[in-house]
Every structure is written in C-alpha cells, then in structure tokens.
N, C-alpha and C positions, 0 to 999 in steps of 0.2 A: 590601390597602391599596396604593395607587399611589405611595407615597412621602410624605414629610413634607408637601409642599404640593400633592400630587396631580399633579405635572407629569412624573413618570416613566412611561414606557410599559412595559407588560408585554411580556416577550420571547415572540415567536412561534417555537416550535420548528419546524424544517423537517424534513419527512419525505422520504426519498429512496427511489426504487424501483430495485431491481437489474435486471439484464438478464432474470432469470428471473421478473420481476414481483412478487417478494417485497418488502415494505416494511421498510426498516431501522429497527429500534427502539432500538438502543443506539449509543453514539458510535463504537465500534470498527467496526461494520458500515457506519455512515454514512461514516466516513473511507475505508473500502475502496471504496465506491461512488464517492465523489468522486475518489479517486486514479485509479481506472480511467477515469473520465470525462475528467479533465484530462490524463491521459496520452494518451488518444486525441485530444483536441483539439489539444494542443501538439506532438504527435509525428506528425502526419499527413504523408504523403508526397504532394506535389503536383508536377505537371510544369509547368515554367516555360519559356516561349519568350522568351529574352533578346533576340531580334531585335525584339520589340515595343518595347523600351526605346529603340531607335534612332528610332522615330517620335514620341517624346514631345519636346515643346518644353522646352528648358532655361530655367528661370526665373532671374531675377537673384537673387543672394544678398544679403541685408541684413546686411552685415558688422557693423554697429553692435549687432546683437542678440547677438553673440558675447561682448560685454564685460559684466561684472557692473555693476549700477547703482552710482553713487558715492553718497556720504553725502547730497549735496544733492538728488539725484533721489529717494532714499528718503524724506527729510523732506518733499519736495514731495508725494509720493504719500500719505503719512500725513495731511498737513494737508488735502489735497484730499478725502480720505475722511471726515474729521471733520465736514465741513460738513453 
C-alpha cells in the first residue's frame, strides 16, 4: 500500500560497493563504505598556486546583502508570492 491516499513513494534502498567490489548489504557496512568515501572526498590534498589569485579581478561587494531583511521586506515578499 502506498499510503492512505496513494501519494507516498516507496523508499528505494541504496546499495554501495566497497573497494574490493563487494556489495554492502547491511547498514553497518554501508556506513563504513560511505565513511571511507567522504573521508577521501573531503580530506584530499591539493596543491594551490596562490599567485593565480592575483590575476583575478576584484568584484564590488553588495554591502546591502549583509543586512537581514526588515519586517516590511518580509511581508512584501510573502504577499508577492501569494499572488
């Protein structure tokens, strides 16, 4: 059954493959594979040439974007989206 009114989707379970080509079948092994993957992704060492930054053109900063919207701006955005 897909839910009371049929609008819920069934969950597709994801299968992950380890480095040794075995497929993870339980949650613990899936988490181990994901941990290794994201550790590799977010902790990779790259060489950066900071001299390249000197060749980039500095863009003007929009200082008004640093302030939070006031109540009037919030209400205007809500009313605009209700149309």
